[in-house]
N, C-alpha and C positions, 0 to 999 in steps of 0.2 A: 504493500500500500504506500509506504514512504517513497519507494522508487517511482510509483505512478505519479505521485504529486510532484516529485522532483522533475520528472520528464515533462509533465504538464507545465510546470513553471518555466522551464527552459524554452519550451515551444512558444509560450506566451511572450517571452522576452525576445524571440528571434526577429519579429517585425521591427521592434524598436532598434535592435542592433543593426539590422540591415539598412535601416534608414540613414545610419551614419557610416555606412561602409565606404571606405576610401577607394579611389581618390575623388576629390572634388576639384573643379577648376574655379579659381577666384579671379574676378574681373573688375578692376577699378575703373569706374566711369567718371571721367573728369568733368563732363558736362552736366551730370545729374547728382553728383556727390554721393554715389552709392558703390557698394561692392556686390556685384552679382555672384551668386553661388550656383554653379552648374554641376549636376550629378553626371559624371562622365560615363556611367553605365547606361543612362537613358538619354543623355544630352538634352535634359530639361533644366530650366532655371528653377531652383527650389527655394531660393530666398533672395531678397534684396536688403542689404544692410546699410544704414546711414554711416558714412565713413569720412566726414569732413566736407569742406566746401569744394575742393578740387583734388580728389585722390588720384595719385599717379603710381609711383613705384610701390610694389607690394611683394612681401615674402611671407611665408608661413613657417612657424616654428616646427622643429623636427617631430615633435609629438602631435602636431596638428591642432593644438589647442588655441593658438593665438596668431592672428595676422598683424603684421606691421605695415602700415599704409602711410605713405608720405602725403600730407595735406599741404599742398604748395602755397596757397595764399595765406594760410594761418601759421606757416613756419613751424610745423610740428609733425610728429609721427603719431598717428592714431593707433591705439591698440584695440583690436577687435577680438572679443571672446567668441570663438567659433562654435562652441557648444550652445551658448545662449543666443548667438547671432545678434550681438549688439556691441557697441563700443564700450570699452571697460576702462579707458584712461588715455592719456597722451603724454608725449615727451617733447619738451620745447627744443627746437633746433635753430639753425641759422636761417637767413632769408632765402626763400624759394628752394626748398628741398625737392628733389626729383627722383632719380633712380635709387633703388634699394637692393642690396645684396645681402646674403647670409652665408656665414662660414659653414664648411662641411659638417662640423660638429654641432652646429646650431647655437653656439654660445654668443657669437658676435653678429650684429646687424650693421652694415655699412650704408651710409646715406650720402649721396652727392648733393652738396649745397651750391647752387648755381652762382649766387651773387658774390659770395666770399671766396669761391674756389677752394672750398674745404671738403674733406671727407670726414664725416662724424661717425664714430664707432660707439654703438650702444651695447652694453653688456646685458644679455637677456636674463641673467640670473637676478639682476637688480632692476632691470628696465630703467636704467639711467645712463646718461652719456659718460663714457669712460675716458675717451681721449679724442683728439682731432688731429688730422694730418692735412696740411696745406699742400696743394698741388700747383705745379707751374702753369698748367693749361687753363684756359679761360672757359668758364661756363661748363663745368662737368655735368654730364647727363647720367651716365651709368657708372656704377662701382660694383665690380663682380669679383668674387673670390675664385682663385684657381681651385680645382678639385682637391689638391693636396694641402690647401690652406696656406701656402707659403706667400702668395702674392695677391694683391688686389689691383686689377686693371681698371683704369678710369678713362672714359672717353670724354675728351674736352671738345665740345661742339664748336666753339669759336676759335679754338687753338689749333685745330687741324692736327691733333696728336693724341697719342695714348700715354697717359701717365701711369707709371708702375710703382706701386707701394710694396716694399718688403714688410710683411706684417710683423715679423719678429722684431725688426728694427724700429717699427712705428715711424717709417720715413719713406719719402720718395727716393728711389734709387736709379730710375731711368725714365727717359721720355722718348717715344718712337713717333716720328712724323708720319702721318698717313694722309689719305685724301681729305677733301673738304667735308666738314661736318660729320665726324665720326660719331656713331651712336651705339648700336647693339654690339655686345661682346659675348663670345662663347668659347669654351675650352674643349680640347680633346680629353677623354676620360683619364688619360695618364698625365695630364697637365703639361705635356711637352709643347703643344701648339695652342695659340690663341687666334680666334677668328674675329675680325672687326668689320662691321659694315659702315661704309662712308656714304652718307646719304646724298650730298650734293654732287659728288664725283661718280656716284653709282658704281662703287667698287667694293670688293672684299679684300682685306689684307690678312695674310697669314703670318703670324709672328712666332719665332722660335723663343720659348720662354727661358731657355738656358743662356742664349746670347743676346736676347732682345733685338734681334735682327729680323727684317722682313724677308721671308723665304718665298713668298708668292704674292703676286698682285693680280687680281682677277676682275675683269669687267662683269658686272652683274646686271640685274634689271634696273629700270628707272627708279631712282631714289631708294636704293637699297638701304635698309636700316636695321630691322630686327634680326637677331641671330639666335638659333637654337641648334644644339648638337645632339645627335642620336645617342642613346645610352651605350651603344657599342662603338661609337666614334666613326662609323663608316660613312655617315651622311651629315651634312650641315644644311640647315634650312635657312633661307634668306628671304625676308619679306621685302617686296618691291612696292613702295608706296605709290609710285607714279604709274605702275602697270597693273595694279590690283591683282597681284600674283605672288606666289611663293616659288622660289627656285630651289632645286635640290643639287647640292654639290657632293660629288663622289670624292672622298678624301684619299682614295687609293690613286686616282688619276689626276686629282685636283682639276676636274672639269665639271661643268654643270650638265646634268644628265636628264633633267625634267623641269618643266614649269607648270604650275598648277594654278588655275584661276581661282580667286577668292573674292571677298567683298572689297568695297572701296576703301582706299587708304589703309592697307594692312600695316600694322605697327609691330608691337612686341608679341611674342608667342611663347607657348610652353607645350611640352610633350607629356603624355601619361608616362608613368614609371617604366612600363613595358615597351615604350616607344612606338606603340601601334597607332596612336591618334595624336594629331597635332592640332592645338587650339590657337587660332590666330585672331587677335583683336583688330577689327576693321572699323576705324574711327568714324568715317563718314557714312558708313552703313548702319551704325548703331547695332552692330552684330558681331558675333564670334563665328568665324568659319571653322569647320571641323574637317580635317583631312585624314583619310586612311593612308598611312605612310607606305604600306606594302603595295597597294594598288595605285597610289599616287593620284587619288581623285578626291574631290570635295564631297563629303557626305551630307553636310547640312550647314545652314546658316541659322544661328541661334540668336534671337533678338535679346539684347541686354539693355543697359542704360544708354544715355547719350554720350557720345565720344569715348568709347572704351579705349584705354591707354595701353593695356597689356593683359597678360594672363600669368598666373602661377598655379601650379597643380600640386596638390598634396593629398 
């Protein structure tokens, strides 16, 4: 009898547990001040969470409990409790925070501060600013940790360069000139290569992280900006804002092997952990395009808030 009630209790709990089954795609909508939550199993929006006036860069803690969202006009990082699906606090930052990155172990959140050319590092154990590193480039947009946690690469939009921070030294150790208006950054899983999209020059630059030298310069689609690398490192996805498409780069040959139409003004993107689906924020469409990466076709356009800036999946 006890076993019957135990099994019945577990069965009753299953719907509740499955409702929170990972992964979810989180989409900051800078035009509507919300964070859209997409269930990647069904590709349906399951929640809209108020997340400041103009949310942009977003990362999620390793345990999936908290989203860190930059609120650009309010100069702060909004903390969102993802279980309760509501804002739970904020952290004051410098003027005009934008891109947000998270360390592989989840302890550190890096935020690019545009007006002061700083990268602010928040300790997630205390949810407080721990230290700041000033970079040489002007108007930093993205700050991304390498998978091994050794470096933070920063794209300086107006500086035409990538600033490289040695995390252990808490200091910038190199600057790599690239094409005009660098934006998205991604890394090979072994951290040996960094891929940078330069929007105005419509190029992708490949940087050797051991030498900080450019090893490949590739012509991409019009206004290439977002960068996402597959979990196995075999493919790099590049969003082309001017072409309403995503290009697929084969890293073995360093050539583009496919172009996939998506919504208007594709921006930042994210893959599911298994690499099977790519979620692309399409700002002018007010939607997220979903790509089947094996078939290299668009599966759906999911309506979200106004002007979606990017996607993170956890």
